[in-house]
C-alpha positions in Angstrom: 25.2 19.0 -6.7 25.5 19.2 -10.5 22.5 20.1 -12.5 21.9 16.6 -13.7 23.7 14.2 -11.3 23.1 11.2 -9.0 22.3 11.8 -5.3 25.4 12.3 -3.1 24.7 9.4 -0.7 27.9 9.9 1.3 27.0 13.5 2.1 23.5 12.4 3.2 24.9 9.7 5.4 27.2 12.2 7.1 24.3 14.6 7.7 22.1 11.8 9.2 25.0 10.7 11.5 25.6 14.2 12.7 21.9 14.8 13.3 21.2 11.4 14.9 18.5 10.8 12.4 15.7 8.2 12.7 16.5 6.6 9.3 19.4 5.3 7.3 20.5 6.1 3.7 22.4 4.2 1.1 22.7 3.7 -2.6 19.3 2.7 -4.2 17.9 2.2 -7.6 16.7 5.8 -7.4 19.8 7.5 -5.9 21.9 6.4 -8.9 19.7 8.1 -11.5 20.2 11.5 -12.9 18.1 14.4 -11.7 15.8 14.3 -14.7 15.4 10.5 -14.4 14.4 10.8 -10.7 11.9 13.6 -11.3 10.0 11.7 -14.0 9.3 9.0 -11.4 7.3 11.5 -9.3 4.1 12.9 -10.7 1.8 14.3 -8.1 0.5 17.6 -9.5 -2.0 19.7 -7.4 -4.5 21.3 -9.8 -5.6 24.9 -9.6 -7.5 25.6 -6.4 -5.8 22.9 -4.5 -3.2 23.7 -1.8 0.4 23.7 -3.0 3.0 21.3 -1.6 4.6 24.2 0.2 1.3 25.0 2.0 0.5 21.4 2.6 3.9 20.8 4.2 3.6 23.8 6.5 0.1 22.9 7.6 0.9 19.2 8.2 4.0 20.1 10.3 1.8 22.3 12.5 -0.9 19.8 13.3 1.6 16.9 13.7 2.4 18.1 17.2 -1.0 16.9 18.3 -0.8 13.6 16.5 -0.5 11.3 19.5 -2.6 8.3 20.4 -6.1 8.6 19.0 -9.1 7.7 21.2 -10.7 4.5 20.0 -7.9 3.7 17.5 -5.2 1.0 18.1 -1.7 2.3 18.6 -0.5 0.5 15.5 -2.0 -0.7 12.3 0.0 -2.5 9.6 -1.9 -3.7 6.5 1.1 -5.1 4.7 -0.3 -8.6 4.5 -3.3 -7.3 2.5 -1.4 -5.5 -0.3 0.0 -6.7 -3.6 3.7 -7.1 -4.0 5.7 -4.0 -4.7 5.4 -2.7 -8.3 7.7 -0.3 -10.3 6.2 2.6 -12.2 9.4 3.1 -14.1 10.2 6.3 -16.0 6.7 7.7 -15.9 5.0 10.1 -13.5 2.2 7.6 -13.0 2.5 7.4 -9.2 -1.1 8.6 -8.7 -2.3 5.6 -10.7 -0.2 3.2 -8.6 -1.2 4.7 -5.3 -4.9 4.6 -6.3 -4.9 1.0 -7.6 -2.9 -0.2 -4.6 -5.5 1.4 -2.3 -8.4 -0.3 -4.2 -6.7 -3.7 -4.1 -5.7 -3.5 -0.5 -9.2 -2.3 0.5 -10.8 -5.3 -1.2 -8.5 -7.7 0.5 -8.9 -6.1 3.9 -12.6 -5.9 3.5 -12.8 -9.6 2.8 -10.2 -10.3 5.5 -8.4 -12.4 2.9 -4.8 -11.5 2.2 -4.8 -13.9 -0.7 -7.9 -12.5 -2.4 -7.3 -12.6 -6.2 -7.4 -9.0 -7.3 -4.9 -7.3 -9.6 -6.1 -4.2 -11.3 -4.6 -2.2 -14.3 -2.5 0.9 -13.4 -2.0 1.2 -17.2 -5.7 1.7 -18.0 -6.1 4.2 -15.1 -3.2 6.3 -16.4 -2.9 5.7 -20.2 -6.7 5.8 -20.7 -8.3 7.8 -18.0 -5.5 10.2 -17.1 -4.8 10.6 -20.8 -8.4 11.6 -21.4 -7.8 14.2 -18.7 -4.9 15.7 -20.7 -2.2 14.1 -18.5 1.0 12.4 -19.6 4.1 10.8 -18.0 5.8 14.2 -17.8 2.8 16.0 -16.2 1.6 13.5 -13.6 -2.0 13.6 -12.2 -3.9 14.1 -8.9 -5.9 11.6 -6.7 -9.3 13.4 -6.9 -9.4 12.9 -10.7 -8.1 9.4 -10.5 -10.7 8.5 -7.9 -13.5 10.1 -9.9 -12.3 7.9 -12.9 -12.4 4.6 -11.0 -15.8 5.5 -9.6 -17.4 6.6 -12.9 -15.5 4.5 -15.5 -13.7 1.7 -13.5 -10.6 -0.2 -14.3 -9.9 -3.6 -15.8 -7.7 -6.3 -14.5 -3.9 -6.2 -15.0 -4.0 -9.0 -17.7 -6.4 -7.0 -19.8 -4.0 -4.0 -20.0 -0.5 -4.8 -18.5 1.6 -1.9 -17.4 4.8 -0.7 -19.2 6.3 2.7 -18.5 6.0 5.4 -21.1 3.2 7.3 -22.8 1.1 5.0 -25.0 -2.3 4.4 -26.6 -5.2 3.2 -24.5 -5.4 -0.5 -25.5 -7.5 -2.7 -23.3 -8.5 -6.2 -24.1 -11.6 -7.1 -26.3 -13.8 -8.0 -23.3 -12.9 -5.1 -21.2 -16.5 -4.2 -20.3 -16.9 -7.6 -18.6 -13.7 -7.2 -16.7 -14.2 -3.8 -15.2 -14.1 -3.0 -11.4 -15.4 0.2 -9.9 -15.5 1.9 -6.5 -18.8 3.1 -5.2 -17.4 6.3 -3.7 -14.3 7.9 -2.3 -13.7 9.6 1.0 -11.6 12.6 1.8 -9.7 12.2 5.1 -8.8 15.6 6.5 -7.6 14.9 10.0 -5.1 12.5 11.5 -7.9 11.0 13.6 -9.9 10.3 10.5 -6.9 8.8 8.7 -6.1 6.4 11.6 -9.7 5.3 12.0 -10.0 4.6 8.3 -6.8 2.6 8.2 -7.9 0.6 11.3 -11.4 -0.2 10.0 -11.7 0.3 6.3 -8.3 -0.3 4.6 -5.4 1.6 3.0 -5.5 5.2 1.7 -3.9 7.3 -0.9 -1.4 9.9 0.4 0.8 12.5 -1.3 3.9 14.4 -0.1 6.7 16.6 -1.2 9.9 14.7 -2.1 13.4 16.0 -1.3 16.6 14.6 -2.7 17.5 12.7 0.4 14.4 10.6 0.1 15.8 8.9 -3.0 18.5 7.4 -0.8 16.1 6.1 1.9 16.9 2.5 3.1 15.1 1.9 6.4 13.8 3.6 9.5 11.4 6.6 9.9 12.0 9.1 7.2 12.2 12.8 8.2 13.7 15.3 5.8 17.2 16.3 6.7 19.0 17.6 3.6 18.7 18.3 -0.1 16.5 20.3 -2.4 12.9 19.7 -3.2 12.4 17.4 -6.3 8.6 17.4 -6.7 5.4 15.7 -5.5 4.7 12.0 -5.2 1.7 9.8 -4.3 1.8 6.4 -2.6 -0.5 4.0 -0.8 -0.6 4.4 3.0 -1.0 1.0 4.6 -0.7 1.7 8.4 0.7 3.8 11.2 2.7 3.3 14.4 2.1 5.7 17.3 5.3 4.6 19.1 7.4 5.7 16.1 5.0 8.5 15.3 5.1 7.4 11.7 2.9 6.3 8.7 3.7 3.0 7.0 3.6 3.2 3.2 3.9 1.2 0.0 5.8 2.9 -2.8 6.0 2.1 -6.5 9.7 2.4 -7.2 10.5 -1.4 -7.1 12.0 -3.5 -4.4 15.6 -2.2 -4.7 14.6 1.2 -3.2 13.7 1.6 0.5 12.8 -1.2 2.8 12.0 -3.7 0.0 9.9 -1.0 -1.6 8.1 0.0 1.6 8.9 3.0 3.9 7.9 4.8 7.0 7.5 8.6 7.2 7.1 10.7 10.3 3.8 12.3 11.2 3.7 15.8 9.7 6.6 15.2 7.4 6.6 16.8 3.9 2.9 17.3 3.9 2.1 13.5 4.0 -0.9 13.9 6.3 -2.3 17.2 5.1 -5.0 15.0 3.6 -5.5 11.4 2.4 -8.2 9.6 0.4 -9.9 6.3 1.0 -12.2 4.2 -1.2 -15.6 2.5 -0.7 -16.0 -0.7 -2.7 -19.2 -2.7 -3.5 -20.1 -4.7 -0.5 -18.5 -8.2 -0.4 -20.3 -10.9 1.5 -17.9 -12.2 4.2 -18.6 -15.7 5.2 -17.4 -15.9 8.8 -18.3 -19.1 10.8 -17.0 -21.2 13.6 -16.9 -25.0 13.3 -17.2 -26.3 16.9 -15.4 -29.3 18.4 -14.0 -30.7 15.2 -11.3 -33.3 14.6 -8.4 -32.6 12.2 -7.6 -35.8 10.3 -5.0 -34.6 7.8 -2.7 -31.7 6.9 -1.0 -30.9 3.6 1.7 -28.4 2.7 4.1 -27.6 -0.2 7.3 -25.6 -0.3 5.6 -22.4 -1.2 4.7 -19.3 0.9 1.4 -19.8 2.9 0.3 -22.8 0.8 -1.2 -25.5 3.1 -4.5 -27.2 3.9 -6.1 -29.1 6.7 -8.9 -31.8 6.6 -11.6 -30.9 9.1 -13.8 -33.9 9.7 -17.3 -33.3 8.4 -16.3 -30.2 6.4 -13.4 -31.4 4.2 -10.2 -29.8 3.1 -9.8 -26.1 4.0 -7.0 -23.7 3.1 -5.0 -22.4 6.0 -4.8 -18.6 6.2 -2.7 -16.2 8.2 -1.7 -12.8 7.0 2.0 -13.3 7.4 4.3 -16.3 7.1 4.7 -16.5 10.9 0.9 -16.4 11.4 0.4 -19.1 8.8 3.0 -21.3 10.3 1.5 -20.9 13.8 -1.9 -22.0 12.5 -0.5 -25.0 10.6 1.5 -26.1 13.6 -1.5 -26.0 15.8 -3.6 -28.0 13.3 -0.8 -30.6 13.0 -0.5 -30.9 16.7 -4.3 -31.4 17.1 -4.2 -34.0 14.4 -1.4 -35.9 16.0 -3.0 -35.8 19.5 -6.5 -36.3 18.2 -7.5 -33.2 20.2 -10.8 -31.5 19.3 -10.6 -27.9 18.0 -12.9 -25.0 17.1 -12.0 -23.7 13.7 -12.9 -20.3 12.4 -13.4 -20.0 8.7 -13.5 -16.7 6.8 -14.5 -17.1 3.2 -13.8 -20.9 3.7 -10.2 -20.3 4.8 -9.0 -21.2 8.3 -8.0 -18.0 10.1 -8.2 -19.0 13.8 -8.0 -22.3 15.8 -9.0 -22.9 19.4 -7.7 -26.1 21.0 -9.6 -27.8 23.9 
């Protein structure tokens, strides 16, 4: 490969076919970039005293052999419904900021059991204010420990207060930033696969970092396992689940929707140091209003041609938004409610934060 060239996708595809790999490659928004342009979109930089990516990769590969089904943890967790849409960090090594913010947002939504909870925090403030104060720039990147200390001690504003654009810039939050700041109460270091799985199943997403090789830039779908190409650098993402059947972690990246599986990817246990360690966050406690309305009649339903936007009128309680973490789950709830209305059948309705999330038909 030339010193500053795009990724040779055809060669990667040939290697994957020959090896019977668990993932597929193709041209992506990352593979067409030059070497320098790709590497500026990484940005995980272990500080002094922290294990190098080489050491992390070796240690993770060794303990991955025992990463089977964990006692007490489900065999699969997928928190995709609780995360914000895929973002694009652009030409800046701000991945730590994106992984940290995605973890905060996802944890808040999962904690409230509300995939539509309104929370959109500023990656820009975390990187261009807090990382900058730490001496970091787009070309140097950052590290999760420092980012997590910042969101605990200083906090971050919402996205509208300081919208993200790629490239080193001045810290410029809105005038009422102090009133728009969110913090975490603490962060948790996760040092074993069992801890990681338990955290994902019970607390929410986590930040994870790994060593990126050139073939990863051409990832399209499947479970990524490094097959070919040189090391490019370190990268941090938001880990949003796992699948024991595939022996893989599920992750949200920050390279836009034209890379990977719509911006998401799966990576094998022990691959590239991904599970050497992870980090979770604790947020201020949110009161979850979780109640059952017993033997109620549904007298009306309402929906518009937008994703997961419908309501049902529960007699005695009024109009309630219909939940469901995915389109399919939402449609199933709405269909059940419509059927109960048509047949005048009594139902039990479970409300979480005043949103219908479960229906039992008599």
